[in-house]
N, C-alpha and C positions, 0 to 999 in steps of 0.2 A: 953714833955710828952703830948701838945696839938695835936704833929703830930701823936704822937701814936694813940690816942682817934679818929682822922682824920681816920687815915688809918683802924681802927677798924671796924669805922661806915662805910665806904666803904667797905669792903669785908662785912659785913653784909646785906647790902643793896643788892647789888651782888649777893650773895647767895640766896634773896628772889627773884629777878627776874627771868622769865621763862628763862631755859635752851636756848642756844644759836649754841646746839651742830649739826654740819653740816651734821649727819644722822638723824636729825630730820624733818621730812615732814611738814610743816607749811601750816595750811589751814587756808586762809585770808577772807577778806568778799564776799561773793559768793553773784552776780545778781541771779536772778530769772530766766535768760535763760542761766547761766553759770553751768558746773560740773567741778568738781576736780579730776583729775585721778592721782590715786595711784600706780603710776608705778616706784619709784626712793625708794632707800634706803631697798629695802624689805632684811631683812637676812631669812635665808631658811638654815635647817638640816634636815637630811632624818631621819627617824624612828618616832615611834609615844610614845609620853612623857606625860601625861595630866597635868605635873608640868609646861611645857613651856607656857601654857595659862597664867600663873600667870603674872602682873603686875611687880612683883620681882625680876623674874628670870634675871640672866645677861647673854644676848645673843652675848656678844660683840665677844666671839670668833667665831660666824656663819659668814660663808660666803655670799656674796651680790648675788641676782640673780633677774632677770626679771622674775617675776609671770606669763607670758603667756608660758615660757618656749621652745622657740622657739629653731627650731630643726638648722634654719641657722647658730645661734647664740651660739649653742654647750652649752645652758642652760638645755637642756633635757636631756641633758646625765650626769648633776648632779642629776637628778630625778629619783628616784627608785622606783616609783609606791605611796610611801604614804612619806608625810612627814609634816612640819610645818614651815609656813611663821608668820615672825614679822618683824610691823613695827612701829617706833615710830611717833606721829604727834603730832603736837600742833594748836588747835582751838583758832584763834582768839579770842579776848575779845568781838569783834563786834557782834559773834555768839552765845554770850552766850544764854541760853533759847530758841534757836532758831532750830526748828523742822527739822534735819536732814535725809536724804535716801541715803541708799547704792545701788547702781547699779550694780549687779553680771553677768557678761556673762562667762560661764565655759564648759571645757568637762567633768568634774568628779562628785565628792561629796566633800563637805566641809561644817566644822563648825566655825563657827564666833564668836570670842571672842573680847569682848571690854574690858579691865582691870582685864581680869581673868573671867569674867560673859559672859557667852553661849548667846546670844542674837539671833541668828539664825541657822538653822539645814538644810541644803539643799542639801536632799537626806541622806545616809547613808554610813558616811566613814568607810571602813573596809580595814583590810591587807589580807581578804579571797575574791579573785573571786566570791566566790560562794553567798557572804553577801553583797558586795558592790554594791548599788544603787546608780545610775547616776542621776542627776537632774541638770537643766540649766534654770536658772529663767529668763533669755534675758531679763537680765537689767529692770524686773518689778520693782520697788522702794520695798526696802525693810526698814523698821523703823531704824533707827540709834541711836533714841533716842533724847532726849535736853540735848545734849553733854555741859559739865561744860568749862570752857575756859583754858586751860593750856594744859598740857602734858599729853596723853594717850598714851596704847598699844592698837594696834590693830594685833591680833593673830588670824591665821588662820589653821584650820588641815584642810588638802587635800589631797586625795586618788584618782588615776587615773591609776589602773593596768593595762588596754588596750591599754595606749597609742602609745608604740610600734608597736602592732598590726593594730591599727589605722592609724600611721604612712606608715608601710608597705603596708598597703590593700586600702587605700586613700587620702596617702600622707599628712594628716593633720599638719602644719607646727608649730600650738599654741597648743599641747595640755594641757595648763594650764589654768589659769584665766585670768580676765581684773576685775578690780573694781574701781569705780568712787563714790563721793561724791556731792550728790545735795541738795539743800533748797526742802522740803517737801512741797511745796504750790501750788498754783494754776496750774503753770507754768509744775509742773512734772503731774499733773494730766490731763493738756490738751496735753502734750505728750501721755500718756496710752490712752484716749479718740481717739486721731489721730491715733494711733495704731489701735485700735478698727476699727476704720473707715477704713482705708487703707485694714484693711484685709475683710472688708465688701465688700467691691469694689470688690478687688480681688477675692474673693469667687464667688460673683455675674456674674461677667465677666467670670472667669474660668465655671463657670455652662452654661453660656450662648454661650459660643464658643463649651464645650461639645456638646450642643442640637443641635446649628447649624451643626454641624458636622456629627452628628448621622442622620442629615434632609438630608444632601445632601448623606451621605452615602447610606440612601433609595432611594434616586432619581436614584443613582447610579444602585442599584440592582436592580430597575423595568425598568430601562432602559439603559441598559451594555453598548451602542454604544456611549454615550456622557460621555466617562472616564473622564473628567473634572470634573465631580462630586466627581471622586471618589479621584484625587489627591487633590480638594481642601477640602474634608472631613480629611484628612489626616493632611493637611497643619492647619485646626482650632483644631483637636485633638490637636496638637501639641503646638498650640496657648495657646489651655485653660492649657495643663501643664505647660506651661510656667507661667502660674498665679497661678494654683495651687500647683508646689513643692516649689518654695519660700515661698509661704503664710504656705503650713504646715509648714517649715525649721524654718520660723521666728518664729511661736506661738507653737513650740512644744518644750517640757520640758524634752523631752528624747533626750541627746545628739547623742547616736550610729543614731537614727533616723535623726538628722539635717545633721549629716556629710555624711550619707549616701546620703541623697536627696542632697546635696550642689556636691555631686561628678558626682551623675547621672542627675545633671540639664546640665552640657555641654552637655551629649549626645543631650539632649531634643534639647537644644538650636540651636547646629550643624546643626540636622534634620530639625529643623524649617527653617533655613535659606536656605538649600537644598532640602526642599519641597517646599519653594517660587520661586525657581529658576525652577523647573520642572514645577510648576503649571505654570509660564510666559510661558514657551515652549511650555505646552499642549493647554492654552486659545491661543494663537498667531499661532500655528501649523507652528511653526520656526523650520527648520532643525537646528540636532546637530551642534554645533559650538566648537572651539578653547576653549571658553571660558566656555562652559559646562564642557568638559572635564579637563581643569584645575580643576574649582571647584572641581571636582568629585577625583582628585589625591590630594587634601589638604584636604578634609573630610577624605578619607581613611587616609592618613595620622595623622589626628587628633584623628582619633579612635584609630589607634594604641599608639598615643603617652599617650593618655586618659586611656587605658588600661596597658600601663608600667609607668602611673604615674608620667611625667617628667611635673610636674608643670609650670616651665619656656618655655619649648619647647611648651607646649600647648597652653600658652598663646599668644606667638608669631605666632602659626597656626591659632586659634580660631579669631584671629584677621585679618591675611591673608585670612583666608575663608569668616568672613563675608562680607570683605571689596570687595573679587572677587565676590561673589554672586550678593551683591548689585549691583555691577560695571556692569556685567552680564546682572541682570535685569534693569540696568535703561537703556543702550545701546540697548536691546531689545524693552522696552518700549517707546523709543524714535524713533526708525526706524518704528516700527509699527504706530505712529502715523503719522509719514510723508509719509508712504505708503498709510495713511487715512483706516489702518484695524477699520472695525467696533467696538466701542467701547473701543479701544484701549485708546483713551482719560481717561475715567473712571477710569479705572487701572491704567493710568499713572498720574491722579491726587492724587490718594493713596499713591502711590510709592513715588512720589515727596515729600512729606508732611514726610514721614516715614525718607528717606534722608538727608532732611532740617531738621530734627530735630536730625538723628545722627551729622551733621554737626556742629550745634549748639552744642551739648554736649561736641565733641572734640575741639572745640573751647574754651569754657567757664572751661574744665578740664585744658586745656594748660594755661589759663589766669588764673586760682586761682586753685590752688592743693587745700586748704581747701574748695571745695565749697560743699555743703552739699545738699541732694535728701530730706531733710525734709519739705523744702518750698513747699507752697501753689501751687505757680507757676510754680515751678518744675513737680509738681505731675500733676497739670492740662495738660502741654505740654506732660509726659508719656501717660497720657491717652488719649490725641488726636492723638499721633504719632503711640502707637501701637492699635489703633481701625483703623487707616488709612487704612490700607491694607484691612483686612477684610472687611470691611464696603464698599471700593470700590469693591473687590471681589463680594460680597453678592448683588450690587446694577447691576452689570455686567451681573454675572448670573441672576439675578431677569429677567433682561431687554431681555437675551437671551429668559429665559423662554416665556418673554411673547411675545417676536417676534414669535414663535416658534408657539403660541397659535393663533395668529393673521393668520399665515401660515397655519393651520391647518382648522379655520374658512372660510378662503378663498377657500380652499381646499374641505372643507363640502360643500360650496355653488356650487361647480364646478362639483364636486360629485350627489348632488342635480336635476343639471340640466341636466347631461347626466343621470342619474337614470329616467326623466320622458321622455327625447326621449328612452329610451330604453324600457321604458313602450309601449309607441306608435306603437315603430319598434313590439315590441311583441305581439300587439293586432293585427297587419296587418296580423304577420306571423300567428297568431290564427285562422284568416278567412280563411285565404290559405290554414290552414291545415285541417281546417272543412270542404273546400270543398274536398280534396285529401281524408278525414278521409274513404268516405264509397270507395272509389275505393280502397284502402290502406286494408281495411278490406275483401273484397273479394280477393284481390291476397295473404293476411295470410293465409285466410281458404286453398285455393288451396296449397299454398306451405304448409301448414301443414298435410294436406292428404296427399301430395308426401313424408313427412317426416313421417308420421305414416306407411304409407308402407315400407319405406326403413327400418324403425327401426324395423317391422317384419322381413327383408328378412334379417339382420343383429342378430338377435336374434335366427335366425333358424339358420344361419351359426354357428354365437358361440356355440350353443348347440351341433352342431354338432362335429364342433371341443374339445369342452371340452368334449363331449362322448369317442373320438377317444384318447382324454389324459387320460381320467379315464381308458380307455381299456389297454391302452400302459401300465399305471401303474398295472393293473392287470396282465401283464405278465413280468413285471420286477419284481414285487413281486414274482411270479413263479419261477424265473430262479435265486433268492437272495435264500441262504440257509434256510431252515426249522430251528426253534427254535427244533425241534425234533434231528436233526442232531447237532446244537450247543448244546444243553444239553448233548448229548453223548459226543462229542471230549471234550468241557467244560464244566462242570457241574457247577462251582462255578465262573460263568462270566455275563456281562451284555451288552448289544450293544444299546447304544441311537442313533436312527436314526430319523432326522426331515429333511424332504426336503424342500427346500425354497417352491418348488410349487408342483403341484400333481405328478411331476415324479421327479427324482434325478439324478444328476451328480457324488455324494458321492455313492460306494455301499461298501457291505463286502464279502468276499469270504471265504472259509473253503473246507479243501481237507484232507485225511489221505491216504497216500501213503508209502508204505514201512515200517509200523510201525512208520511213524512219521506224527504229526497232524500240519498242516498248516494254516493260518490264513494271512489276509491281510487285512486293511484299503485302500480307493481308492477313491482319488479326483481327476475327469476328468475335462477337461478344459469347461469349461461354467456349466450353471444348465438347470432345464425344460427339454424338449424335446431333443433340443441339447447336454447338458450332458447325458440325458438317453441313446442316440444312442451310445455314447462313450462308457459307462460303460457296456452296453449290449456286444459289442465288446471285451472290457477288460473284462470281464467275460472269453467268450467264449474261449479267447487266455491262459489265466492263466490254464483254463481246459483244454487245447490241450498240454499245456507245462508239468505240474502236472500229470494230470490222463492219457494221452497219451504217452509221452513220458518218465515219470518216474524221472523226474529232479525235487529235492525237496532242491537243498542249496541255500536260499534266492537272493544271489547275481546271481548266475545263470539265478535263476527265471527272476530277473528284468532285465537283460543282454539279453534274448532269448525273455522277453516282448518288451525291446525298439527295436530290429528287426522287429518284429513282426508286431508293431503298424508302422512303418514308410512305411513295408510296404503293409498294409493293406490300409492305408489313403494316400499311393502313394507318401510319403514326400520326396523320394528320387528324383524325377524329377520335385516334384510343390513344392519348398521353401517356397511358399507366404503359406502354411498350418501349423499353428502354433497348432495344436489340440495334445493335448497329456494328463499323468495324471501323479500326485504326486500319493505315496505308501509307507505306510509299513509294512512290511511282516514276518510273524516269523514262525518259523520251531522249533517244538518240539522236539528234538529228545529222549528225555525222561523227567522225570516228574521235575527233576534238571537241567537239559540242555536244554537252546535254542541257535540256530540262528539267527541273526537279520541281515534285509540290508534294507536300505531305500533312495525314491528318493525322498530329500528335505523333508521328514517325520522323526521325531525322535521317540525313545523308551524311555518310563518313566518308572523304577522301585522304587517303595516304598519299601526301605529294612526294613528286620528283623533279631535281633540278636540271637545266639542260646536259649537262656533263653525263645523265644516265647515272649519277651516282643519288643516294638517299638523303633526302633535306635533312642534315643533323642540325639539332638546337643545343643550349648550352650543358645538356646532359646527354649529348652522344645520342640521340635516340630520332626515329624518325617522326615528321610533322603529321598529326595526324588532325584535319580540318572538318569541322560539322558543321551544314546546314539543316537548320531547326524546322521541323513542319510547325504549322499551325495548331493553335493550343485548343483545337475544338474537333470531333470525331465524325463520322461517316453515320448518318442517322440518329436515332436516339428521340426522348422525349420532346425538346425543345422545340417551342411552334414555329420557328420559320420554318420556310421552305427551302428557301436557297439559301448560301454561304458563298463566299466569296475567297476563295483557295488562293494564296499568292504564288506567284511562279519564279522559281529563279533560273537564269538562264546562267551556266558554269563551262568555263573553259577545262580543256585537259589535256595532258603531255603522255605522249607514250610512256608506256608502264608504269603508270599509274592505278593503283588499286580503287574501287567505290565499294559500298556496303551499305544494304537495307538491311532491314531485320524487324521481326515483332520482339517483344518485351519476354518471350518467356526464356529466352537466355540467361539473361542479364537478372531476371527475379529467381533463379534457382537457389534454394537451401542446400548448404552442407549438410554432413552426419551429427555437428555441431550446431547448426541455428545459425551459420552465418550466410548472409545474404552476398552472392556472387556480386552483385551492383554494376553499374553502366562503366564507372570509371575503371575498374579491373577490366572488364569487358573491350575497352577500348586501347588498353596494354597489351592485353592479348593479341589484339588486330596489329597493333604497332611490331610486336615482337615478332610475328610471322611472316615479315615482307619478305625475306631472303628466302622464302619457300615457293613454291608449285603453288596454284590453284587448287588444285586434286592433294598435296599436300598440309595444306592449310586444312582443307575439310575433314581430314582424316585427325590432322593434330585438335582443331576445335571439338569435335566428336569424342574422341577419348578424354580430352580436357574434361570436358561438362561430366562425364560416366564417373571420372575420379573423384569430381567435386561431389557429385551427389552422393556416391559412395551406396549405403542401403537406403538412404533418402529418399522417397517418393518422387518422381518428376512431379511436380506442381502444374504446371501450363506447357501447351503446346511449342514448339520451338522450330523457328525459322531464320534463318539468316543465308542469304545471298551476296555472292564475292564475286566481283568482276574486273580483271585486269585489261588496261585499256593498250 
């Protein structure tokens, strides 16, 4: 009986003792500098059910998981965007009534429950991407209350609906969260204050280096020959970014911003070391070596790896790239110091401090994998190492600037000395000039008198020449067809005639023979007096061919004209004479049928349809058809006596317009050296079809004057338009 009572007492006492479940995480006594990571015995279930927060809920059927949801451990495959995490913790009696704090770091949003009671909401947990709001406290202490000793249930409702996108875009390996417990005492507050101090220092340094980069960029913009200032400004800009980006990431409560900044930080870091290498090459004016190209190739491979987000390969490449650029810079500095390049020892000091720091860090990390970067000693080392290169560079560039100023001062002294000598020499010259001045004035007066006399002679000769040319113009106008003849033969027509000089190498010609009307637009070689002489010869020969011989077919007229021009200018024996003309000629057999032939000049017709409306194409414009002339001119140095020109018979309708011209209108340049071109000339002709022929002449004349502006007319202009 006693044995039974003893057994009952034993089981009763055992029942009252704390549970020793292997799945319960014990929280023992915590020192002031210690944190307890809650990284074991977590239960997890996908979905969202508020009853899962209760301390009475049975979670024995739930699976275990690591809350960081690591991709490389396949924990992330069990997570579907939203779910509940539960852990049983046992708080040691030594922590009774001790204020505790939670240190949380997460990529999503969460709600934290202690024994079924909500104690913290970090963001907005939701299964809807539009309402979910992520928040990362970045291990800022969160009150855990004065928890009583014994077993407690910590439940976390967690969502991160974009974790898969983050992994694919930025290769984030831990889309979940981590949580630690610490005593909420002065040590936690000191860590928080230390964090603020480090952030403030990083911001100040970042602003300082960005300002320094801006100053040296201004130096480069004002004096671009010193390109080292540009490279140095890029270097310190990147250096300032290396301070700013981690600081913003470290203090941001937006997980997406933190992930993005952490990803792009590698681009800035690699660019920083590459800028350091380029800066060294520029400072020491060294030729490009194999180290430089090797580092460049590694940088390209690194950027490709960053784009394709291969983290493991990226780490190897980044380490190799940093080592290669540092080694290349180190050897360049050593060689420059050995060759006693001015200022190399200044830059070498900063570089060596930086290299010693890197070596120290590597040795410490290899000797102690748990080395913490939060010690004041380590922070001071980081500060000294990071500013060593910029400070040495600034000292070097400041020294160069000072030396340049000293050299300029010396040059100014030399210039002043030379100026004084020049002034003395100038005074001597002035004395000599003063003595020669009177003699020169007399000579100038005599010479001026001679020039005035010569000017009078030249003016008289110019007047005689101008009078002769004006008289030649009167003769040329006399042989041209009169307006009365034009109005008789072609009543609804216009002739736009603008000689470049007083007389013209372009001329127009009319005739009526055998009840046929004939009209021609001719462009002789040259302009001015030579062109006018050719026009008179051409006019005379056309009269002989048509009026005396009775030839009215355009092709025959051109064949005879070519033969007579060569005979008149004796081109059959003197091949060096290239004078001739381009011509377009039309014979009106009736009001609705014409024949055309051209020597390098076309015929343009704006067509109409039967109902009297202008023919409209897809662009709602009248249709202009072109009949091209033959690609050889009248006369010239070619050996053949006769040429066979092509005759074109064309039917017309009433109201349609035909145009022939010289090349002077289309070849005219504007004030800004733009040529009018034949295509634009055609557009002008299409655009004036609603105007009368007189209005068309006025419009075309005004347009070409506005087009050339102050530009000189480069050739004679002749345009003939006839409405059927």
